[in-house]
PDB file of N, CA, C and O in Angstrom, chain B, residues numbered from 101:
ATOM      1  N   CYS B 101      90.326  97.599 105.154  1.00  0.00           N
ATOM      2  CA  CYS B 101      90.382  98.269 103.878  1.00  0.00           C
ATOM      3  C   CYS B 101      89.088  97.952 103.125  1.00  0.00           C
ATOM      4  O   CYS B 101      88.695  96.790 103.028  1.00  0.00           O
ATOM      5  N   GLU B 102      88.442  98.959 102.606  1.00  0.00           N
ATOM      6  CA  GLU B 102      87.182  98.737 101.898  1.00  0.00           C
ATOM      7  C   GLU B 102      87.186  99.493 100.577  1.00  0.00           C
ATOM      8  O   GLU B 102      87.541 100.670 100.522  1.00  0.00           O
ATOM      9  N   CYS B 103      86.787  98.802  99.516  1.00  0.00           N
ATOM     10  CA  CYS B 103      86.689  99.411  98.192  1.00  0.00           C
ATOM     11  C   CYS B 103      85.381 100.191  98.105  1.00  0.00           C
ATOM     12  O   CYS B 103      84.313  99.651  98.395  1.00  0.00           O
ATOM     13  N   GLN B 104      85.460 101.438  97.714  1.00  0.00           N
ATOM     14  CA  GLN B 104      84.275 102.285  97.610  1.00  0.00           C
ATOM     15  C   GLN B 104      83.410 101.931  96.398  1.00  0.00           C
ATOM     16  O   GLN B 104      82.221 102.249  96.367  1.00  0.00           O
ATOM     17  N   HIS B 105      84.006 101.275  95.404  1.00  0.00           N
ATOM     18  CA  HIS B 105      83.284 100.980  94.171  1.00  0.00           C
ATOM     19  C   HIS B 105      82.510  99.667  94.224  1.00  0.00           C
ATOM     20  O   HIS B 105      81.404  99.581  93.691  1.00  0.00           O
ATOM     21  N   CYS B 106      83.078  98.643  94.860  1.00  0.00           N
ATOM     22  CA  CYS B 106      82.435  97.327  94.820  1.00  0.00           C
ATOM     23  C   CYS B 106      82.079  96.794  96.206  1.00  0.00           C
ATOM     24  O   CYS B 106      81.622  95.657  96.328  1.00  0.00           O
ATOM     25  N   ASP B 107      82.279  97.593  97.247  1.00  0.00           N
ATOM     26  CA  ASP B 107      81.928  97.231  98.621  1.00  0.00           C
ATOM     27  C   ASP B 107      82.622  95.967  99.119  1.00  0.00           C
ATOM     28  O   ASP B 107      82.083  95.266  99.976  1.00  0.00           O
ATOM     29  N   ILE B 108      83.797  95.668  98.601  1.00  0.00           N
ATOM     30  CA  ILE B 108      84.574  94.541  99.112  1.00  0.00           C
ATOM     31  C   ILE B 108      85.430  95.061 100.256  1.00  0.00           C
ATOM     32  O   ILE B 108      86.052  96.118 100.161  1.00  0.00           O
ATOM     33  N   ARG B 109      85.446  94.297 101.330  1.00  0.00           N
ATOM     34  CA  ARG B 109      86.219  94.694 102.509  1.00  0.00           C
ATOM     35  C   ARG B 109      87.259  93.624 102.827  1.00  0.00           C
ATOM     36  O   ARG B 109      86.968  92.429 102.781  1.00  0.00           O
ATOM     37  N   MET B 110      88.474  94.066 103.151  1.00  0.00           N
ATOM     38  CA  MET B 110      89.545  93.146 103.526  1.00  0.00           C
ATOM     39  C   MET B 110      90.007  93.496 104.933  1.00  0.00           C
ATOM     40  O   MET B 110      90.328  94.648 105.226  1.00  0.00           O
ATOM     41  N   ASP B 111      90.037  92.495 105.792  1.00  0.00           N
ATOM     42  CA  ASP B 111      90.522  92.679 107.153  1.00  0.00           C
ATOM     43  C   ASP B 111      91.713  91.768 107.369  1.00  0.00           C
ATOM     44  O   ASP B 111      91.792  90.684 106.793  1.00  0.00           O
ATOM     45  N   GLY B 112      92.624  92.208 108.191  1.00  0.00           N
ATOM     46  CA  GLY B 112      93.764  91.369 108.528  1.00  0.00           C
ATOM     47  C   GLY B 112      95.029  92.177 108.686  1.00  0.00           C
ATOM     48  O   GLY B 112      95.031  93.397 108.526  1.00  0.00           O
ATOM     49  N   ASN B 113      96.094  91.488 109.000  1.00  0.00           N
ATOM     50  CA  ASN B 113      97.405  92.119 109.118  1.00  0.00           C
ATOM     51  C   ASN B 113      98.167  91.870 107.828  1.00  0.00           C
ATOM     52  O   ASN B 113      98.395  90.723 107.442  1.00  0.00           O
ATOM     53  N   PHE B 114      98.555  92.943 107.169  1.00  0.00           N
ATOM     54  CA  PHE B 114      99.266  92.837 105.906  1.00  0.00           C
ATOM     55  C   PHE B 114     100.583  93.575 106.026  1.00  0.00           C
ATOM     56  O   PHE B 114     100.626  94.703 106.517  1.00  0.00           O
ATOM     57  N   SER B 115     101.634  92.958 105.590  1.00  0.00           N
ATOM     58  CA  SER B 115     102.916  93.652 105.584  1.00  0.00           C
ATOM     59  C   SER B 115     103.163  94.191 104.181  1.00  0.00           C
ATOM     60  O   SER B 115     102.830  93.557 103.179  1.00  0.00           O
ATOM     61  N   VAL B 116     103.748  95.363 104.141  1.00  0.00           N
ATOM     62  CA  VAL B 116     104.017  96.024 102.872  1.00  0.00           C
ATOM     63  C   VAL B 116     105.524  96.220 102.760  1.00  0.00           C
ATOM     64  O   VAL B 116     106.169  96.703 103.690  1.00  0.00           O
ATOM     65  N   SER B 117     106.063  95.850 101.637  1.00  0.00           N
ATOM     66  CA  SER B 117     107.495  96.007 101.395  1.00  0.00           C
ATOM     67  C   SER B 117     107.882  97.481 101.431  1.00  0.00           C
ATOM     68  O   SER B 117     107.133  98.345 100.977  1.00  0.00           O
ATOM     69  N   ILE B 118     109.043  97.745 101.969  1.00  0.00           N
ATOM     70  CA  ILE B 118     109.547  99.119 101.991  1.00  0.00           C
ATOM     71  C   ILE B 118     109.660  99.651 100.564  1.00  0.00           C
ATOM     72  O   ILE B 118     109.364 100.819 100.315  1.00  0.00           O
ATOM     73  N   LEU B 119     110.080  98.814  99.636  1.00  0.00           N
ATOM     74  CA  LEU B 119     110.247  99.254  98.251  1.00  0.00           C
ATOM     75  C   LEU B 119     108.921  99.634  97.605  1.00  0.00           C
ATOM     76  O   LEU B 119     108.877 100.541  96.774  1.00  0.00           O
ATOM     77  N   SER B 120     107.844  98.954  97.974  1.00  0.00           N
ATOM     78  CA  SER B 120     106.545  99.280  97.382  1.00  0.00           C
ATOM     79  C   SER B 120     106.002 100.601  97.904  1.00  0.00           C
ATOM     80  O   SER B 120     105.064 101.153  97.329  1.00  0.00           O
ATOM     81  N   GLN B 121     106.575 101.112  98.981  1.00  0.00           N
ATOM     82  CA  GLN B 121     106.145 102.387  99.539  1.00  0.00           C
ATOM     83  C   GLN B 121     106.857 103.568  98.886  1.00  0.00           C
ATOM     84  O   GLN B 121     106.522 104.723  99.151  1.00  0.00           O
ATOM     85  N   LEU B 122     107.831 103.280  98.037  1.00  0.00           N
ATOM     86  CA  LEU B 122     108.571 104.338  97.357  1.00  0.00           C
ATOM     87  C   LEU B 122     107.772 104.900  96.194  1.00  0.00           C
ATOM     88  O   LEU B 122     106.910 104.224  95.632  1.00  0.00           O
ATOM     89  N   SER B 123     108.065 106.138  95.841  1.00  0.00           N
ATOM     90  CA  SER B 123     107.441 106.747  94.665  1.00  0.00           C
ATOM     91  C   SER B 123     107.933 106.026  93.412  1.00  0.00           C
ATOM     92  O   SER B 123     108.912 105.281  93.453  1.00  0.00           O
ATOM     93  N   ALA B 124     107.244 106.257  92.309  1.00  0.00           N
ATOM     94  CA  ALA B 124     107.625 105.615  91.046  1.00  0.00           C
ATOM     95  C   ALA B 124     109.047 106.009  90.644  1.00  0.00           C
ATOM     96  O   ALA B 124     109.807 105.170  90.158  1.00  0.00           O
ATOM     97  N   SER B 125     109.411 107.274  90.844  1.00  0.00           N
ATOM     98  CA  SER B 125     110.764 107.699  90.459  1.00  0.00           C
ATOM     99  C   SER B 125     111.824 107.066  91.363  1.00  0.00           C
ATOM    100  O   SER B 125     112.916 106.739  90.900  1.00  0.00           O
ATOM    101  N   ASP B 126     111.507 106.892  92.651  1.00  0.00           N
ATOM    102  CA  ASP B 126     112.453 106.227  93.549  1.00  0.00           C
ATOM    103  C   ASP B 126     112.580 104.744  93.205  1.00  0.00           C
ATOM    104  O   ASP B 126     113.671 104.180  93.293  1.00  0.00           O
ATOM    105  N   GLN B 127     111.483 104.114  92.816  1.00  0.00           N
ATOM    106  CA  GLN B 127     111.546 102.714  92.402  1.00  0.00           C
ATOM    107  C   GLN B 127     112.402 102.579  91.144  1.00  0.00           C
ATOM    108  O   GLN B 127     113.175 101.631  91.009  1.00  0.00           O
ATOM    109  N   ALA B 128     112.258 103.535  90.225  1.00  0.00           N
ATOM    110  CA  ALA B 128     113.078 103.519  89.006  1.00  0.00           C
ATOM    111  C   ALA B 128     114.556 103.680  89.355  1.00  0.00           C
ATOM    112  O   ALA B 128     115.417 103.068  88.723  1.00  0.00           O
ATOM    113  N   LEU B 129     114.846 104.503  90.362  1.00  0.00           N
ATOM    114  CA  LEU B 129     116.232 104.689  90.790  1.00  0.00           C
ATOM    115  C   LEU B 129     116.795 103.407  91.394  1.00  0.00           C
ATOM    116  O   LEU B 129     117.942 103.048  91.131  1.00  0.00           O
ATOM    117  N   VAL B 130     116.000 102.721  92.196  1.00  0.00           N
ATOM    118  CA  VAL B 130     116.441 101.443  92.774  1.00  0.00           C
ATOM    119  C   VAL B 130     116.728 100.438  91.658  1.00  0.00           C
ATOM    120  O   VAL B 130     117.737  99.734  91.697  1.00  0.00           O
ATOM    121  N   ILE B 131     115.845 100.375  90.673  1.00  0.00           N
ATOM    122  CA  ILE B 131     116.042  99.453  89.549  1.00  0.00           C
ATOM    123  C   ILE B 131     117.314  99.818  88.780  1.00  0.00           C
ATOM    124  O   ILE B 131     118.098  98.942  88.415  1.00  0.00           O
ATOM    125  N   ALA B 132     117.514 101.113  88.540  1.00  0.00           N
ATOM    126  CA  ALA B 132     118.726 101.554  87.843  1.00  0.00           C
ATOM    127  C   ALA B 132     119.971 101.207  88.654  1.00  0.00           C
ATOM    128  O   ALA B 132     120.992 100.808  88.095  1.00  0.00           O
ATOM    129  N   PHE B 133     119.881 101.362  89.967  1.00  0.00           N
ATOM    130  CA  PHE B 133     121.010 101.035  90.846  1.00  0.00           C
ATOM    131  C   PHE B 133     121.378  99.559  90.738  1.00  0.00           C
ATOM    132  O   PHE B 133     122.552  99.207  90.626  1.00  0.00           O
ATOM    133  N   VAL B 134     120.374  98.713  90.775  1.00  0.00           N
ATOM    134  CA  VAL B 134     120.619  97.267  90.685  1.00  0.00           C
ATOM    135  C   VAL B 134     121.152  96.904  89.299  1.00  0.00           C
ATOM    136  O   VAL B 134     122.125  96.159  89.176  1.00  0.00           O
ATOM    137  N   ARG B 135     120.513  97.431  88.265  1.00  0.00           N
ATOM    138  CA  ARG B 135     120.940  97.115  86.894  1.00  0.00           C
ATOM    139  C   ARG B 135     122.365  97.566  86.607  1.00  0.00           C
ATOM    140  O   ARG B 135     123.055  96.971  85.779  1.00  0.00           O
ATOM    141  N   SER B 136     122.807  98.625  87.296  1.00  0.00           N
ATOM    142  CA  SER B 136     124.149  99.162  87.054  1.00  0.00           C
ATOM    143  C   SER B 136     125.176  98.637  88.053  1.00  0.00           C
ATOM    144  O   SER B 136     126.318  99.096  88.083  1.00  0.00           O
ATOM    145  N   PHE B 137     124.756  97.670  88.871  1.00  0.00           N
ATOM    146  CA  PHE B 137     125.646  97.104  89.890  1.00  0.00           C
ATOM    147  C   PHE B 137     126.196  98.188  90.820  1.00  0.00           C
ATOM    148  O   PHE B 137     127.317  98.079  91.316  1.00  0.00           O
ATOM    149  N   GLY B 138     125.395  99.234  91.052  1.00  0.00           N
ATOM    150  CA  GLY B 138     125.780 100.297  91.979  1.00  0.00           C
ATOM    151  C   GLY B 138     126.725 101.340  91.413  1.00  0.00           C
ATOM    152  O   GLY B 138     127.196 102.208  92.148  1.00  0.00           O
ATOM    153  N   SER B 139     127.006 101.274  90.136  1.00  0.00           N
ATOM    154  CA  SER B 139     127.911 102.243  89.507  1.00  0.00           C
ATOM    155  C   SER B 139     127.157 103.546  89.241  1.00  0.00           C
ATOM    156  O   SER B 139     126.206 103.576  88.460  1.00  0.00           O
ATOM    157  N   ILE B 140     127.592 104.616  89.897  1.00  0.00           N
ATOM    158  CA  ILE B 140     126.907 105.897  89.716  1.00  0.00           C
ATOM    159  C   ILE B 140     127.075 106.387  88.279  1.00  0.00           C
ATOM    160  O   ILE B 140     126.163 107.008  87.733  1.00  0.00           O
ATOM    161  N   LYS B 141     128.216 106.120  87.663  1.00  0.00           N
ATOM    162  CA  LYS B 141     128.416 106.521  86.265  1.00  0.00           C
ATOM    163  C   LYS B 141     127.396 105.844  85.351  1.00  0.00           C
ATOM    164  O   LYS B 141     126.863 106.473  84.437  1.00  0.00           O
ATOM    165  N   LYS B 142     127.127 104.564  85.600  1.00  0.00           N
ATOM    166  CA  LYS B 142     126.133 103.858  84.784  1.00  0.00           C
ATOM    167  C   LYS B 142     124.724 104.364  85.091  1.00  0.00           C
ATOM    168  O   LYS B 142     123.896 104.479  84.187  1.00  0.00           O
ATOM    169  N   ILE B 143     124.448 104.666  86.357  1.00  0.00           N
ATOM    170  CA  ILE B 143     123.134 105.207  86.736  1.00  0.00           C
ATOM    171  C   ILE B 143     122.914 106.532  86.026  1.00  0.00           C
ATOM    172  O   ILE B 143     121.830 106.802  85.510  1.00  0.00           O
ATOM    173  N   GLN B 144     123.949 107.350  86.006  1.00  0.00           N
ATOM    174  CA  GLN B 144     123.874 108.647  85.341  1.00  0.00           C
ATOM    175  C   GLN B 144     123.467 108.474  83.877  1.00  0.00           C
ATOM    176  O   GLN B 144     122.640 109.228  83.364  1.00  0.00           O
ATOM    177  N   LYS B 145     124.051 107.481  83.210  1.00  0.00           N
ATOM    178  CA  LYS B 145     123.721 107.241  81.804  1.00  0.00           C
ATOM    179  C   LYS B 145     122.310 106.674  81.650  1.00  0.00           C
ATOM    180  O   LYS B 145     121.569 107.082  80.755  1.00  0.00           O
ATOM    181  N   LEU B 146     121.937 105.729  82.528  1.00  0.00           N
ATOM    182  CA  LEU B 146     120.602 105.131  82.450  1.00  0.00           C
ATOM    183  C   LEU B 146     119.501 106.167  82.651  1.00  0.00           C
ATOM    184  O   LEU B 146     118.471 106.128  81.978  1.00  0.00           O
ATOM    185  N   LEU B 147     119.727 107.101  83.586  1.00  0.00           N
ATOM    186  CA  LEU B 147     118.703 108.097  83.912  1.00  0.00           C
ATOM    187  C   LEU B 147     118.877 109.400  83.140  1.00  0.00           C
ATOM    188  O   LEU B 147     118.049 110.305  83.244  1.00  0.00           O
ATOM    189  N   ASP B 148     119.960 109.490  82.365  1.00  0.00           N
ATOM    190  CA  ASP B 148     120.266 110.687  81.578  1.00  0.00           C
ATOM    191  C   ASP B 148     120.315 111.938  82.465  1.00  0.00           C
ATOM    192  O   ASP B 148     119.663 112.945  82.190  1.00  0.00           O
ATOM    193  N   VAL B 149     121.112 111.836  83.539  1.00  0.00           N
ATOM    194  CA  VAL B 149     121.319 112.965  84.453  1.00  0.00           C
ATOM    195  C   VAL B 149     122.818 113.115  84.698  1.00  0.00           C
ATOM    196  O   VAL B 149     123.606 112.236  84.350  1.00  0.00           O
ATOM    197  N   SER B 150     123.200 114.243  85.302  1.00  0.00           N
ATOM    198  CA  SER B 150     124.615 114.456  85.617  1.00  0.00           C
ATOM    199  C   SER B 150     125.037 113.566  86.781  1.00  0.00           C
ATOM    200  O   SER B 150     124.202 113.062  87.533  1.00  0.00           O
ATOM    201  N   TYR B 151     126.349 113.384  86.913  1.00  0.00           N
ATOM    202  CA  TYR B 151     126.887 112.562  88.003  1.00  0.00           C
ATOM    203  C   TYR B 151     126.464 113.118  89.368  1.00  0.00           C
ATOM    204  O   TYR B 151     126.002 112.350  90.212  1.00  0.00           O
ATOM    205  N   PRO B 152     126.609 114.449  89.615  1.00  0.00           N
ATOM    206  CA  PRO B 152     126.180 114.984  90.920  1.00  0.00           C
ATOM    207  C   PRO B 152     124.683 114.789  91.181  1.00  0.00           C
ATOM    208  O   PRO B 152     124.276 114.562  92.320  1.00  0.00           O
ATOM    209  N   THR B 153     123.870 114.876  90.133  1.00  0.00           N
ATOM    210  CA  THR B 153     122.428 114.662  90.293  1.00  0.00           C
ATOM    211  C   THR B 153     122.145 113.215  90.659  1.00  0.00           C
ATOM    212  O   THR B 153     121.343 112.945  91.553  1.00  0.00           O
ATOM    213  N   ALA B 154     122.795 112.285  89.977  1.00  0.00           N
ATOM    214  CA  ALA B 154     122.599 110.861  90.289  1.00  0.00           C
ATOM    215  C   ALA B 154     123.018 110.576  91.724  1.00  0.00           C
ATOM    216  O   ALA B 154     122.305 109.895  92.461  1.00  0.00           O
ATOM    217  N   ARG B 155     124.169 111.095  92.115  1.00  0.00           N
ATOM    218  CA  ARG B 155     124.674 110.884  93.478  1.00  0.00           C
ATOM    219  C   ARG B 155     123.727 111.494  94.514  1.00  0.00           C
ATOM    220  O   ARG B 155     123.458 110.886  95.550  1.00  0.00           O
ATOM    221  N   SER B 156     123.233 112.680  94.233  1.00  0.00           N
ATOM    222  CA  SER B 156     122.306 113.362  95.142  1.00  0.00           C
ATOM    223  C   SER B 156     120.996 112.587  95.283  1.00  0.00           C
ATOM    224  O   SER B 156     120.464 112.449  96.385  1.00  0.00           O
ATOM    225  N   ARG B 157     120.484 112.086  94.165  1.00  0.00           N
ATOM    226  CA  ARG B 157     119.236 111.303  94.216  1.00  0.00           C
ATOM    227  C   ARG B 157     119.417 110.028  95.020  1.00  0.00           C
ATOM    228  O   ARG B 157     118.518 109.627  95.760  1.00  0.00           O
ATOM    229  N   ILE B 158     120.567 109.389  94.884  1.00  0.00           N
ATOM    230  CA  ILE B 158     120.845 108.178  95.658  1.00  0.00           C
ATOM    231  C   ILE B 158     120.930 108.517  97.148  1.00  0.00           C
ATOM    232  O   ILE B 158     120.385 107.797  97.985  1.00  0.00           O
ATOM    233  N   ALA B 159     121.617 109.619  97.474  1.00  0.00           N
ATOM    234  CA  ALA B 159     121.735 110.037  98.878  1.00  0.00           C
ATOM    235  C   ALA B 159     120.358 110.338  99.470  1.00  0.00           C
ATOM    236  O   ALA B 159     120.073 109.955 100.604  1.00  0.00           O
ATOM    237  N   ASP B 160     119.505 111.025  98.705  1.00  0.00           N
ATOM    238  CA  ASP B 160     118.145 111.331  99.177  1.00  0.00           C
ATOM    239  C   ASP B 160     117.339 110.054  99.387  1.00  0.00           C
ATOM    240  O   ASP B 160     116.603 109.931 100.367  1.00  0.00           O
ATOM    241  N   LEU B 161     117.480 109.113  98.470  1.00  0.00           N
ATOM    242  CA  LEU B 161     116.770 107.838  98.585  1.00  0.00           C
ATOM    243  C   LEU B 161     117.217 107.087  99.838  1.00  0.00           C
ATOM    244  O   LEU B 161     116.394 106.514 100.551  1.00  0.00           O
ATOM    245  N   ILE B 162     118.502 107.090 100.096  1.00  0.00           N
ATOM    246  CA  ILE B 162     119.020 106.417 101.293  1.00  0.00           C
ATOM    247  C   ILE B 162     118.424 107.040 102.551  1.00  0.00           C
ATOM    248  O   ILE B 162     118.049 106.324 103.479  1.00  0.00           O
ATOM    249  N   LYS B 163     118.335 108.369 102.591  1.00  0.00           N
ATOM    250  CA  LYS B 163     117.738 109.048 103.754  1.00  0.00           C
ATOM    251  C   LYS B 163     116.286 108.622 103.942  1.00  0.00           C
ATOM    252  O   LYS B 163     115.854 108.347 105.061  1.00  0.00           O
ATOM    253  N   ARG B 164     115.526 108.566 102.830  1.00  0.00           N
ATOM    254  CA  ARG B 164     114.112 108.167 102.931  1.00  0.00           C
ATOM    255  C   ARG B 164     113.987 106.721 103.398  1.00  0.00           C
ATOM    256  O   ARG B 164     113.131 106.404 104.224  1.00  0.00           O
ATOM    257  N   LEU B 165     114.831 105.853 102.877  1.00  0.00           N
ATOM    258  CA  LEU B 165     114.798 104.450 103.303  1.00  0.00           C
ATOM    259  C   LEU B 165     115.171 104.319 104.776  1.00  0.00           C
ATOM    260  O   LEU B 165     114.553 103.547 105.509  1.00  0.00           O
ATOM    261  N   ASP B 166     116.180 105.070 105.209  1.00  0.00           N
ATOM    262  CA  ASP B 166     116.582 105.029 106.619  1.00  0.00           C
ATOM    263  C   ASP B 166     115.448 105.481 107.528  1.00  0.00           C
ATOM    264  O   ASP B 166     115.203 104.869 108.568  1.00  0.00           O
ATOM    265  N   SER B 167     114.750 106.559 107.137  1.00  0.00           N
ATOM    266  CA  SER B 167     113.658 107.048 107.986  1.00  0.00           C
ATOM    267  C   SER B 167     112.501 106.061 108.007  1.00  0.00           C
ATOM    268  O   SER B 167     111.851 105.903 109.041  1.00  0.00           O
ATOM    269  N   THR B 168     112.229 105.400 106.900  1.00  0.00           N
ATOM    270  CA  THR B 168     111.175 104.385 106.856  1.00  0.00           C
ATOM    271  C   THR B 168     111.532 103.213 107.752  1.00  0.00           C
ATOM    272  O   THR B 168     110.676 102.678 108.455  1.00  0.00           O
ATOM    273  N   MET B 169     112.791 102.818 107.727  1.00  0.00           N
ATOM    274  CA  MET B 169     113.221 101.692 108.548  1.00  0.00           C
ATOM    275  C   MET B 169     113.205 102.055 110.030  1.00  0.00           C
ATOM    276  O   MET B 169     112.947 101.193 110.870  1.00  0.00           O
ATOM    277  N   GLU B 170     113.479 103.328 110.366  1.00  0.00           N
ATOM    278  CA  GLU B 170     113.421 103.771 111.758  1.00  0.00           C
ATOM    279  C   GLU B 170     112.001 103.678 112.282  1.00  0.00           C
ATOM    280  O   GLU B 170     111.788 103.276 113.426  1.00  0.00           O
ATOM    281  N   VAL B 171     111.022 104.047 111.458  1.00  0.00           N
ATOM    282  CA  VAL B 171     109.618 103.960 111.863  1.00  0.00           C
ATOM    283  C   VAL B 171     109.264 102.515 112.167  1.00  0.00           C
ATOM    284  O   VAL B 171     108.597 102.237 113.164  1.00  0.00           O
ATOM    285  N   THR B 172     109.702 101.594 111.320  1.00  0.00           N
ATOM    286  CA  THR B 172     109.442 100.173 111.536  1.00  0.00           C
ATOM    287  C   THR B 172     110.083  99.705 112.834  1.00  0.00           C
ATOM    288  O   THR B 172     109.464  98.975 113.608  1.00  0.00           O
ATOM    289  N   ASP B 173     111.319 100.125 113.074  1.00  0.00           N
ATOM    290  CA  ASP B 173     112.004  99.755 114.314  1.00  0.00           C
ATOM    291  C   ASP B 173     111.276 100.304 115.527  1.00  0.00           C
ATOM    292  O   ASP B 173     111.153  99.619 116.542  1.00  0.00           O
ATOM    293  N   ASN B 174     110.784 101.553 115.427  1.00  0.00           N
ATOM    294  CA  ASN B 174     110.044 102.158 116.535  1.00  0.00           C
ATOM    295  C   ASN B 174     108.760 101.397 116.811  1.00  0.00           C
ATOM    296  O   ASN B 174     108.397 101.188 117.969  1.00  0.00           O
ATOM    297  N   MET B 175     108.067 100.979 115.752  1.00  0.00           N
ATOM    298  CA  MET B 175     106.823 100.227 115.929  1.00  0.00           C
ATOM    299  C   MET B 175     107.102  98.913 116.643  1.00  0.00           C
ATOM    300  O   MET B 175     106.355  98.523 117.540  1.00  0.00           O
ATOM    301  N   GLU B 176     108.165  98.232 116.254  1.00  0.00           N
ATOM    302  CA  GLU B 176     108.517  96.962 116.887  1.00  0.00           C
ATOM    303  C   GLU B 176     108.861  97.176 118.357  1.00  0.00           C
ATOM    304  O   GLU B 176     108.477  96.377 119.211  1.00  0.00           O
ATOM    305  N   SER B 177     109.582  98.252 118.649  1.00  0.00           N
ATOM    306  CA  SER B 177     109.935  98.557 120.037  1.00  0.00           C
ATOM    307  C   SER B 177     108.691  98.827 120.866  1.00  0.00           C
ATOM    308  O   SER B 177     108.597  98.389 122.013  1.00  0.00           O
ATOM    309  N   GLN B 178     107.733  99.549 120.290  1.00  0.00           N
ATOM    310  CA  GLN B 178     106.492  99.854 121.010  1.00  0.00           C
ATOM    311  C   GLN B 178     105.710  98.579 121.311  1.00  0.00           C
ATOM    312  O   GLN B 178     105.145  98.442 122.396  1.00  0.00           O
ATOM    313  N   ILE B 179     105.675  97.657 120.373  1.00  0.00           N
ATOM    314  CA  ILE B 179     104.969  96.387 120.587  1.00  0.00           C
ATOM    315  C   ILE B 179     105.631  95.611 121.716  1.00  0.00           C
ATOM    316  O   ILE B 179     104.949  95.070 122.586  1.00  0.00           O
ATOM    317  N   LEU B 180     106.955  95.558 121.702  1.00  0.00           N
ATOM    318  CA  LEU B 180     107.675  94.836 122.751  1.00  0.00           C
ATOM    319  C   LEU B 180     107.487  95.500 124.114  1.00  0.00           C
ATOM    320  O   LEU B 180     107.415  94.813 125.134  1.00  0.00           O
ATOM    321  N   GLU B 181     107.408  96.818 124.137  1.00  0.00           N
ATOM    322  CA  GLU B 181     107.148  97.524 125.398  1.00  0.00           C
ATOM    323  C   GLU B 181     105.752  97.198 125.919  1.00  0.00           C
ATOM    324  O   GLU B 181     105.572  96.994 127.120  1.00  0.00           O
ATOM    325  N   LYS B 182     104.760  97.146 125.024  1.00  0.00           N
ATOM    326  CA  LYS B 182     103.398  96.781 125.450  1.00  0.00           C
ATOM    327  C   LYS B 182     103.378  95.372 126.018  1.00  0.00           C
ATOM    328  O   LYS B 182     102.689  95.107 127.003  1.00  0.00           O
ATOM    329  N   LEU B 183     104.128  94.470 125.405  1.00  0.00           N
ATOM    330  CA  LEU B 183     104.213  93.096 125.897  1.00  0.00           C
ATOM    331  C   LEU B 183     104.860  93.070 127.282  1.00  0.00           C
ATOM    332  O   LEU B 183     104.389  92.375 128.182  1.00  0.00           O
ATOM    333  N   GLU B 184     105.927  93.823 127.441  1.00  0.00           N
ATOM    334  CA  GLU B 184     106.641  93.864 128.719  1.00  0.00           C
ATOM    335  C   GLU B 184     105.754  94.422 129.837  1.00  0.00           C
ATOM    336  O   GLU B 184     105.816  93.951 130.973  1.00  0.00           O
ATOM    337  N   ARG B 185     104.934  95.423 129.517  1.00  0.00           N
ATOM    338  CA  ARG B 185     104.024  96.007 130.511  1.00  0.00           C
ATOM    339  C   ARG B 185     102.834  95.105 130.803  1.00  0.00           C
ATOM    340  O   ARG B 185     102.132  95.293 131.796  1.00  0.00           O
ATOM    341  N   GLY B 186     102.610  94.126 129.935  1.00  0.00           N
ATOM    342  CA  GLY B 186     101.464  93.243 130.111  1.00  0.00           C
ATOM    343  C   GLY B 186     100.201  93.773 129.456  1.00  0.00           C
ATOM    344  O   GLY B 186      99.108  93.265 129.709  1.00  0.00           O
ATOM    345  N   ASP B 187     100.343  94.794 128.611  1.00  0.00           N
ATOM    346  CA  ASP B 187      99.189  95.375 127.915  1.00  0.00           C
ATOM    347  C   ASP B 187      98.651  94.440 126.834  1.00  0.00           C
ATOM    348  O   ASP B 187      97.467  94.484 126.499  1.00  0.00           O
ATOM    349  N   ILE B 188      99.526  93.597 126.292  1.00  0.00           N
ATOM    350  CA  ILE B 188      99.111  92.624 125.281  1.00  0.00           C
ATOM    351  C   ILE B 188      99.734  91.274 125.616  1.00  0.00           C
ATOM    352  O   ILE B 188     100.730  91.190 126.334  1.00  0.00           O
ATOM    353  N   SER B 189      99.130  90.228 125.084  1.00  0.00           N
ATOM    354  CA  SER B 189      99.659  88.880 125.312  1.00  0.00           C
ATOM    355  C   SER B 189     100.783  88.591 124.318  1.00  0.00           C
ATOM    356  O   SER B 189     100.996  89.342 123.367  1.00  0.00           O
ATOM    357  N   PHE B 190     101.497  87.491 124.555  1.00  0.00           N
ATOM    358  CA  PHE B 190     102.569  87.082 123.654  1.00  0.00           C
ATOM    359  C   PHE B 190     102.029  86.844 122.247  1.00  0.00           C
ATOM    360  O   PHE B 190     102.636  87.273 121.266  1.00  0.00           O
ATOM    361  N   SER B 191     100.891  86.163 122.147  1.00  0.00           N
ATOM    362  CA  SER B 191     100.337  85.865 120.818  1.00  0.00           C
ATOM    363  C   SER B 191      99.904  87.146 120.108  1.00  0.00           C
ATOM    364  O   SER B 191     100.041  87.253 118.889  1.00  0.00           O
ATOM    365  N   GLU B 192      99.382  88.119 120.858  1.00  0.00           N
ATOM    366  CA  GLU B 192      99.012  89.398 120.236  1.00  0.00           C
ATOM    367  C   GLU B 192     100.259  90.130 119.736  1.00  0.00           C
ATOM    368  O   GLU B 192     100.253  90.723 118.658  1.00  0.00           O
ATOM    369  N   ALA B 193     101.323  90.078 120.533  1.00  0.00           N
ATOM    370  CA  ALA B 193     102.575  90.718 120.115  1.00  0.00           C
ATOM    371  C   ALA B 193     103.111  90.065 118.845  1.00  0.00           C
ATOM    372  O   ALA B 193     103.570  90.754 117.933  1.00  0.00           O
ATOM    373  N   MET B 194     103.053  88.741 118.787  1.00  0.00           N
ATOM    374  CA  MET B 194     103.542  88.029 117.607  1.00  0.00           C
ATOM    375  C   MET B 194     102.723  88.391 116.375  1.00  0.00           C
ATOM    376  O   MET B 194     103.274  88.525 115.283  1.00  0.00           O
ATOM    377  N   GLU B 195     101.421  88.549 116.541  1.00  0.00           N
ATOM    378  CA  GLU B 195     100.563  88.941 115.416  1.00  0.00           C
ATOM    379  C   GLU B 195     100.944  90.319 114.910  1.00  0.00           C
ATOM    380  O   GLU B 195     101.026  90.544 113.702  1.00  0.00           O
ATOM    381  N   GLU B 196     101.179  91.252 115.844  1.00  0.00           N
ATOM    382  CA  GLU B 196     101.503  92.624 115.458  1.00  0.00           C
ATOM    383  C   GLU B 196     102.886  92.731 114.833  1.00  0.00           C
ATOM    384  O   GLU B 196     103.128  93.578 113.972  1.00  0.00           O
ATOM    385  N   LEU B 197     103.786  91.867 115.272  1.00  0.00           N
ATOM    386  CA  LEU B 197     105.135  91.904 114.697  1.00  0.00           C
ATOM    387  C   LEU B 197     105.119  91.284 113.313  1.00  0.00           C
ATOM    388  O   LEU B 197     106.157  91.216 112.655  1.00  0.00           O
TER     389      LEU B 197
END
């Protein structure tokens, strides 16, 4: 990763939280969900939306989270397959995981 403005470069393996990959509105929904202890009625009031809208947004968020987690699972499977084939060493696999 290199900054175009100050020419600073960062190299390495960095893990990024699934939650940080969400849009600002999805992050707000997660926060509302936690603050309301999962009550859709409370989420509806916090976000000033109808009950069906709140429920639909939660369902959409769950789908996005599931697909993000599937990608992570696929990446881990690919790394383990490379290790099994002998394409990478154990230490390289551990670094990638």
